[in-house]
C-alpha positions in Angstrom: 0.0 0.0 0.0 1.4 3.4 -1.0 0.8 6.1 1.5 -0.4 9.6 0.7 2.3 12.3 0.6 1.2 15.5 2.3 3.6 17.8 0.3 1.9 16.6 -2.9 -1.6 17.3 -1.6 -2.5 13.6 -2.0 -6.0 12.5 -0.7 -7.1 9.3 -2.4 -10.7 9.0 -3.4 -12.5 5.9 -2.2 -16.2 6.7 -2.9 -17.6 4.7 -5.9 -20.6 7.1 -6.0 -18.3 10.1 -6.4 -16.2 8.3 -9.0 -19.3 7.5 -11.1 -20.6 11.0 -10.7 -17.4 12.5 -12.0 -17.4 10.3 -15.1 -21.1 10.9 -15.8 -20.5 14.7 -15.4 -18.5 14.8 -18.7 -20.5 12.0 -20.4 -17.4 10.1 -21.4 -17.7 8.7 -24.9 -16.2 5.3 -26.0 -12.9 5.9 -27.7 -12.6 9.4 -26.4 -9.3 10.6 -24.8 -9.6 11.5 -21.1 -6.8 13.5 -19.3 -6.5 12.4 -15.7 -4.3 14.7 -13.5 -2.7 13.0 -10.5 -4.2 9.5 -10.8 -2.6 8.3 -7.6 -3.7 4.7 -6.9 -6.0 4.6 -9.9 -9.4 4.9 -8.2 -10.7 7.0 -11.1 -8.4 5.5 -13.7 -9.9 2.0 -13.7 -13.6 3.1 -14.1 -12.6 5.6 -16.8 -10.9 2.8 -18.7 -14.0 0.7 -18.3 -16.0 3.3 -20.4 -13.8 2.4 -23.4 -12.0 5.8 -23.2 -8.3 6.2 -23.8 -6.6 7.7 -20.7 -3.6 10.0 -20.6 -2.6 10.1 -16.9 -0.1 12.7 -15.7 1.5 11.8 -12.3 4.2 13.5 -10.4 4.9 10.8 -7.9 7.3 8.0 -9.2 6.0 5.6 -6.5 2.4 6.0 -7.8 3.5 5.5 -11.4 5.1 2.2 -10.5 1.9 1.1 -8.8 -0.2 2.1 -11.8 2.1 0.3 -14.2 1.6 -2.9 -12.3 -2.1 -2.5 -11.8 -2.9 -1.5 -15.4 -0.1 -3.4 -17.3 -2.7 -4.8 -19.8 -4.2 -1.4 -20.6 -0.8 0.1 -21.0 0.4 -2.7 -23.3 -2.7 -2.2 -25.4 -2.3 1.6 -25.7 -5.5 2.4 -23.8 -3.5 4.0 -21.0 -0.6 6.3 -21.2 1.2 7.3 -18.0 3.4 10.4 -18.1 5.7 11.4 -15.2 5.5 15.1 -14.9 3.8 18.3 -13.6 0.7 19.2 -15.6 1.4 22.9 -14.9 4.8 22.7 -16.5 3.8 20.7 -19.5 2.2 21.7 -22.8 -1.1 19.8 -23.3 -0.5 19.6 -27.0 2.8 17.8 -26.3 0.8 14.9 -25.0 -1.4 14.6 -28.1 -4.3 16.5 -26.5 -6.1 18.4 -29.3 -8.5 21.3 -29.0 -12.0 20.2 -28.0 -11.3 16.5 -28.6 -10.7 15.3 -25.1 -12.2 15.7 -21.6 -10.6 16.0 -18.1 -11.5 14.0 -15.0 -9.4 14.6 -12.0 -9.1 14.6 -8.2 -6.6 17.5 -7.9 -4.6 18.9 -5.0 -6.5 21.7 -3.5 -3.6 24.1 -3.3 -3.2 24.2 -7.1 -7.0 24.2 -8.0 -7.0 27.7 -9.5 -3.8 27.2 -11.4 -5.0 24.0 -13.0 -8.4 25.3 -14.0 -7.0 28.4 -15.6 -4.3 26.4 -17.4 -6.9 24.1 -18.9 -9.3 26.8 -19.9 -6.7 29.2 -21.3 -4.8 26.6 -23.3 -5.1 26.6 -27.1 -5.7 22.8 -26.6 -8.5 23.2 -24.1 -10.8 20.3 -23.4 -14.5 20.0 -24.4 -15.5 19.3 -20.8 -14.0 19.1 -17.3 -15.0 17.2 -14.1 -13.0 18.0 -11.0 -13.0 17.3 -7.3 -12.3 20.6 -5.5 -12.7 22.1 -2.0 -16.4 22.6 -1.4 -16.1 26.3 -0.6 -14.3 26.8 -3.9 -17.0 24.9 -5.8 -19.7 27.0 -4.2 -17.9 30.2 -5.2 -17.3 29.1 -8.8 -20.9 28.0 -9.3 -22.7 30.5 -7.1 -24.4 27.8 -5.1 -26.1 28.6 -1.8 -25.3 32.3 -1.9 -27.9 35.0 -1.6 -25.9 37.3 -3.9 -23.2 35.9 -6.2 -19.8 37.1 -5.1 -17.2 36.7 -7.8 -13.5 35.9 -7.6 -10.8 35.9 -10.3 -11.3 32.1 -10.5 -15.1 32.2 -10.8 -14.8 34.9 -13.5 -12.1 32.8 -15.3 -14.5 29.9 -15.5 -17.5 32.0 -16.7 -15.3 33.7 -19.3 -14.8 30.3 -21.0 -17.7 28.0 -20.1 -20.6 27.0 -17.8 -20.0 25.5 -14.4 -22.3 23.1 -12.5 -22.2 22.0 -8.9 -22.6 18.2 -9.3 -22.5 16.9 -5.7 -20.9 17.3 -2.3 -18.3 14.7 -1.2 -17.6 14.4 2.5 -14.1 14.2 3.9 -14.6 10.5 4.9 -14.7 9.7 1.1 -11.0 10.1 1.0 -7.9 8.4 2.5 -6.5 10.1 4.4 -9.6 12.4 5.0 -8.8 16.1 4.3 -9.7 18.7 6.9 -12.5 20.1 4.7 -15.4 18.7 2.6 -15.1 18.5 -1.2 -17.4 18.8 -4.1 -17.5 17.8 -7.8 -17.9 20.5 -10.3 -18.3 20.2 -14.1 -17.3 22.8 -16.6 -18.9 22.4 -20.0 -19.5 24.4 -23.2 -15.9 25.5 -23.1 -14.8 27.9 -25.8 -13.2 31.3 -26.4 -16.3 32.7 -28.1 -16.9 35.5 -25.6 -13.5 36.9 -26.3 -14.1 36.7 -30.1 -17.5 38.3 -29.9 -16.4 41.2 -27.6 -13.1 41.8 -29.5 -11.2 41.6 -26.2 -8.0 39.6 -25.9 -7.6 37.2 -23.0 -4.5 39.2 -21.7 -6.5 42.4 -21.9 -9.4 40.9 -20.0 -7.5 39.2 -17.2 -5.1 42.1 -16.7 -8.2 44.3 -16.0 -9.8 41.7 -13.7 -6.6 41.2 -11.7 -6.1 45.0 -11.3 -9.8 45.3 -10.3 -9.2 42.7 -7.5 -5.8 44.1 -6.5 -6.9 45.1 -3.1 -10.2 43.4 -2.2 -11.3 46.0 0.4 -10.9 48.9 -2.0 -13.6 49.9 -4.5 -13.4 49.0 -8.1 -12.8 52.6 -9.0 -10.0 53.0 -6.5 -8.2 49.9 -7.7 -8.5 50.8 -11.4 -7.5 54.4 -10.8 -4.4 53.2 -8.9 -3.6 50.9 -11.9 -3.7 54.0 -14.3 -7.2 53.6 -15.8 -9.3 56.6 -16.7 -12.2 56.4 -14.2 -14.7 58.7 -16.0 -15.9 55.9 -18.4 -16.1 53.5 -15.4 -18.3 56.0 -13.5 -20.5 56.5 -16.5 -20.9 52.8 -17.0 -21.7 52.1 -13.3 -24.3 54.8 -13.4 -25.8 53.5 -16.6 -26.1 50.0 -15.1 -27.6 51.4 -11.8 -24.6 50.2 -9.9 -23.2 51.9 -6.8 -20.0 53.9 -7.6 -18.5 52.3 -4.4 -19.0 48.8 -5.8 -16.2 46.3 -5.3 -14.8 44.0 -8.0 -16.5 40.9 -6.4 -19.9 42.4 -7.1 -19.5 42.9 -10.9 -20.8 40.2 -13.2 -19.0 38.6 -16.2 -20.8 40.8 -18.7 -19.7 44.0 -16.9 -16.1 42.9 -17.0 -16.2 42.2 -20.8 -17.7 45.7 -21.4 -15.1 47.4 -19.3 -12.3 45.4 -20.9 -13.6 46.5 -24.3 -14.1 50.2 -23.6 -11.3 51.1 -21.1 -7.9 52.3 -22.1 -5.1 53.3 -19.8 
């Protein structure tokens, strides 16, 4: 038995119900390629292979790779499973034969790199058609707007909405993992992934996210103050907020995705 390594954020999933829900969330097709990030002991790998999909698994831990090679030797020999030792945040997805919109992602990822992984997948020129992830429950609720009286945005939630549609699939308790994490988890699905909003608005991804990051630079400050400090002309912002019946003291977290695209298109430093 290989033990979880804390420094790699390993918490192995042991809930069959959660595994099935993650696979169903992306509607895996027979013969489709599925990218699995951090397969660990293979709790997800086996059931994904059973759908008939081809799996590309990227694993950072050499001990887990050895375990997977023993467990799935037949699938590896037949070409249905490809195991790559590496860091998904350092690799180019296209280097692993992953082609734009022709694969999906199913993964139980380390919580501490959730945002980095989601942004990497969505921003990539080789982005997937659908994503199913196990993430910290609080993060899942923020991304999807679940159980909040008024949606509060973050850079991560806006990143997801800029590229696709997020769904809260189900909650997954800490006891569904070995070892159990200190917080509960949830499965989210991201579908309809595209860069169409950028194309339609005429706004580049760099332009959009530069504005968003500057708007969130100091969370306790108003949007106007943050953007003024970043060198933006605040008069068009004031006019836009007034036109949208928004308080001039509004903070970045209270703006919706459409507001950000308008500002990115019309603002100049």
